[in-house]
C-alpha positions in Angstrom: -132.7 257.5 -9.3 -135.3 259.3 -6.7 -134.5 257.7 -3.5 -131.4 255.3 -2.4 -131.9 253.7 0.8 -129.2 252.6 3.0 -130.1 250.2 5.7 -129.9 246.5 7.2 -130.6 243.9 5.3 -132.3 241.9 7.2 -134.6 238.7 6.1 -137.9 239.0 8.5 -139.1 235.1 10.2 -142.6 236.4 11.0 -144.5 234.1 14.3 -147.5 234.5 15.9 -146.9 234.4 19.9 -149.3 234.6 23.1 -148.5 236.8 25.6 -147.0 234.7 28.0 -143.7 233.9 25.4 -143.0 237.7 25.6 -143.0 237.4 29.5 -141.2 234.3 29.9 -138.3 235.7 27.4 -138.2 239.2 29.3 -138.8 240.8 26.2 -140.5 243.8 26.3 -143.7 244.2 24.1 -143.5 246.6 21.1 -139.7 247.2 20.7 -137.1 245.5 19.6 -134.1 243.9 21.2 -131.1 242.5 19.3 -129.6 240.0 20.0 -125.9 239.2 20.0 -125.7 235.4 20.3 -126.3 233.4 17.4 -127.4 230.1 19.9 -129.6 232.5 21.8 -131.3 233.1 18.8 -131.5 229.6 17.6 -132.6 228.6 20.9 -135.5 230.8 20.7 -136.8 230.4 16.7 -136.5 226.8 17.4 -139.5 226.6 20.0 -141.6 228.4 17.3 -144.0 227.9 14.3 -142.7 230.0 11.6 -145.7 231.7 9.4 -143.9 233.8 6.8 -140.0 234.4 5.7 -139.8 238.1 3.9 -136.5 240.3 2.8 -137.0 242.8 5.4 -135.1 245.9 7.1 -136.8 248.7 7.7 -135.4 251.4 5.4 -135.6 248.2 2.5 -139.7 247.8 3.4 -139.8 251.9 2.6 -137.8 251.5 -0.4 -140.0 248.5 -2.0 -143.2 250.7 -1.3 -141.7 253.7 -3.0 -141.1 250.6 -6.1 -144.6 249.4 -5.5 -145.4 253.5 -6.6 -143.4 253.3 -9.6 -140.5 255.1 -7.9 -136.7 254.5 -9.6 -135.4 253.6 -6.0 -131.8 251.4 -5.1 -130.6 249.9 -1.8 -127.5 249.0 -0.1 -127.0 246.6 2.2 -125.0 243.7 3.8 -125.8 240.7 3.7 -123.4 237.1 3.3 -123.5 234.8 0.3 -125.4 232.5 1.8 -128.8 230.9 1.6 -130.9 234.2 3.4 -128.1 236.3 1.4 -129.9 235.1 -1.9 -133.2 234.9 -0.9 -132.9 238.3 -0.1 -131.1 239.7 -3.2 -133.7 238.4 -4.9 -136.7 239.4 -3.2 -135.4 243.3 -3.9 -135.2 242.8 -7.5 -138.4 241.0 -7.9 -139.4 244.3 -6.4 -137.8 246.1 -8.9 -135.1 247.8 -6.5 -131.9 248.3 -7.9 -129.6 246.4 -5.4 -126.1 248.3 -4.7 -124.6 245.6 -3.2 -122.1 242.8 -4.4 -122.6 239.6 -1.7 -119.5 237.6 -0.5 -119.2 235.1 1.9 -118.7 236.5 5.1 -118.1 235.6 8.7 -120.9 236.2 10.1 -124.7 235.0 8.2 -127.2 237.4 6.6 -129.3 239.3 9.4 -132.4 238.3 10.9 -135.3 239.7 13.1 -137.8 237.2 14.5 -141.3 239.4 14.6 -143.2 238.0 17.1 -147.2 239.2 16.6 -149.3 239.0 19.8 -153.1 238.7 19.8 -153.5 242.3 19.8 -151.8 242.5 17.1 -148.5 244.2 18.3 -145.1 242.8 17.1 -142.2 242.6 19.5 -138.8 242.3 17.3 -135.9 240.0 18.0 -133.2 240.7 16.0 -129.7 239.3 15.4 -127.9 241.6 13.0 -125.5 239.1 11.7 -123.3 240.8 8.5 -125.8 243.5 8.7 -124.3 245.5 11.2 -120.8 245.3 9.7 -121.8 248.0 6.9 -118.7 250.0 6.3 -117.6 252.6 4.2 -116.5 250.6 1.0 -119.7 249.2 1.0 -121.7 252.4 0.1 -121.0 254.0 -3.0 -120.4 257.2 -3.0 -121.5 257.9 -7.3 -124.8 256.2 -6.1 -125.7 258.2 -3.8 -124.3 261.7 -6.2 -126.9 260.4 -8.6 -130.1 260.3 -6.0 -132.0 262.7 -5.2 -132.7 261.6 -1.4 -131.1 259.0 0.8 -133.1 257.7 3.3 -131.2 255.9 6.2 -132.4 254.0 9.4 -131.3 254.6 12.9 -131.2 250.7 13.1 -127.8 250.8 11.4 -126.5 253.7 13.4 -123.5 251.8 15.9 -119.9 253.6 16.0 -117.2 252.0 14.3 -117.9 251.0 11.1 -121.4 252.0 10.4 -120.9 255.2 11.6 -118.4 255.8 9.1 -121.0 254.6 6.6 -123.2 256.5 7.4 -121.0 259.9 7.5 -120.0 258.7 3.8 -123.6 258.5 2.5 -124.6 261.8 4.2 -121.0 264.1 2.7 -121.9 262.7 -0.5 -126.0 263.0 -0.5 -127.9 266.2 -2.1 -130.4 265.5 0.5 -130.6 263.2 3.3 -133.8 261.6 5.3 -133.7 259.3 8.4 -136.3 257.3 10.6 -135.2 257.2 14.4 -136.2 253.4 14.4 -137.2 252.7 17.8 -136.7 254.4 21.2 -134.3 251.4 21.9 -132.1 253.3 19.2 -132.8 256.9 20.6 -132.2 256.1 24.2 -129.2 254.5 23.2 -127.7 256.9 20.7 -129.4 260.2 21.5 -126.3 262.5 21.6 -125.9 261.3 17.8 -129.0 261.3 16.9 -129.4 265.0 18.0 -127.0 265.9 16.4 -128.0 264.7 12.9 -131.7 265.7 13.3 -130.5 269.3 13.9 -127.6 269.3 11.6 -126.9 266.8 9.1 -130.9 265.7 8.3 -133.0 267.2 6.1 -136.0 265.3 6.7 -136.6 263.1 10.2 -139.2 260.5 10.3 -140.0 259.2 14.4 -143.4 258.4 16.1 -144.0 260.2 19.2 -142.4 258.1 21.2 -138.8 258.5 19.8 -139.0 262.6 19.4 -140.3 262.6 23.3 -137.4 260.6 24.0 -134.9 262.6 21.9 -135.1 265.7 23.8 -136.3 264.3 27.1 -140.3 265.3 27.3 -143.2 263.8 28.2 -145.4 266.7 26.6 -145.8 266.8 22.7 -146.3 270.6 23.1 -142.4 270.6 23.5 -141.6 268.2 20.6 -143.7 270.7 18.6 -141.9 274.0 19.5 -138.6 272.2 19.4 -139.8 270.9 15.3 -140.6 274.2 14.7 -137.4 275.6 15.6 -134.9 273.8 13.2 -136.5 275.0 10.4 -136.0 271.3 8.8 -139.0 268.6 8.1 -140.4 266.7 10.3 -142.6 263.9 10.2 -144.0 262.2 13.3 -146.4 259.3 13.6 -149.1 259.1 16.4 -150.5 256.5 16.6 -154.4 256.3 16.5 -153.9 260.6 16.8 -152.5 260.3 13.2 -149.6 261.9 11.7 -148.2 265.4 11.9 -145.4 267.2 9.6 -143.6 270.5 10.5 -141.5 272.6 8.6 -140.9 275.5 10.6 -144.1 277.4 10.9 -145.8 275.3 8.4 -147.9 272.3 10.3 -150.0 269.9 8.8 -151.8 267.4 10.7 -153.9 264.0 9.6 -156.3 261.9 11.4 -155.8 257.5 11.2 -158.2 255.6 8.8 -160.8 254.0 11.0 -162.9 250.4 10.8 -159.6 248.9 9.9 -159.2 245.1 10.0 -156.2 245.3 11.6 -153.8 242.2 11.4 -150.2 242.9 11.9 -148.7 246.4 12.8 -145.1 245.4 11.7 -144.3 247.7 8.9 -147.4 250.3 9.6 -143.9 253.3 9.9 -142.0 251.7 6.8 -144.8 251.8 4.6 -145.9 255.6 6.0 -142.6 256.8 5.3 -142.8 255.7 1.5 -146.0 257.1 1.1 -144.7 260.5 2.6 -141.6 260.5 0.3 -143.5 259.2 -3.0 -145.8 262.2 -2.1 -142.5 265.1 -1.6 -140.3 263.8 -4.6 -143.1 264.1 -6.4 -143.8 267.4 -5.3 -147.4 267.0 -3.7 -148.3 268.9 -0.5 -147.5 268.3 2.4 -151.1 267.8 3.3 -151.0 265.1 0.2 -148.0 263.5 1.5 -149.2 262.8 5.0 -152.8 261.2 3.4 -150.1 259.0 1.0 -148.4 258.0 3.9 -151.7 257.0 5.5 -153.1 255.1 2.7 -150.0 252.8 2.5 -149.6 252.3 6.4 -153.6 251.5 6.4 -152.5 248.8 3.4 -150.1 247.3 5.2 -151.6 246.5 9.0 -154.8 244.5 7.4 -151.9 242.2 6.1 -149.2 239.9 7.7 -146.1 241.2 6.7 -144.0 244.7 6.3 -144.7 244.7 2.4 -147.9 245.0 0.1 
């Protein structure tokens, strides 16, 4: 298998809201908030009109993108044997993704992510992880990992306890490890661990500009460039309107963003960028061609509602 993703198996529930809804619920626009109380989550959901429901999760979105580009890919993510869990599994299989998880009835329901889209196309997420956040080392098949050229992990999944053990088992059995830092909230919460992963355990790191600056406590992007060059590992950074950059030692490549797009929803832009880049990387394209493939995929997804093409 070319790439195996391990991440949160989350069903995305997409809703359009106004700025007032964001403020009234004490949310920070453009970030992800974890909700630990199912009742609080259901209460928020009850006030909304649902536009679309899709099998999601950051790395799962990337894996589906890779499948659509013709790569043989798989995914490991924990769901419960409930209605949403069944929909999740069916959604992956319909995209020709091999799903390496046998669902069973869990104490917690299948994870759900409320994606709130404001009129400026920015997305703010409220995630109830449910059983997705309870992934453990027994859910991760070492043999499947050993047969994969690259494993792709997400920062959203990292947490102390069982998820950390699942992560470590995956990393210890992999021939090459890529990971997305996922969100500034994740970086701030797990900074010491993420810094150790980026420096010592990951072969490829995906992040946006804010996440990388938060990781090394700087407000200057030049510091990020110098840090990345010193690692001599592949660091891929998206920079919003400034395009994207890949750094491997002293090799640095940049590309610009696509102009004049009809942007409807930024959900999944980073996920599909990673899919395009990894597609190029696994198929031996140059770094600049990898960046361009990432741009092509992310440009497509932001012109529609939802994180999948």
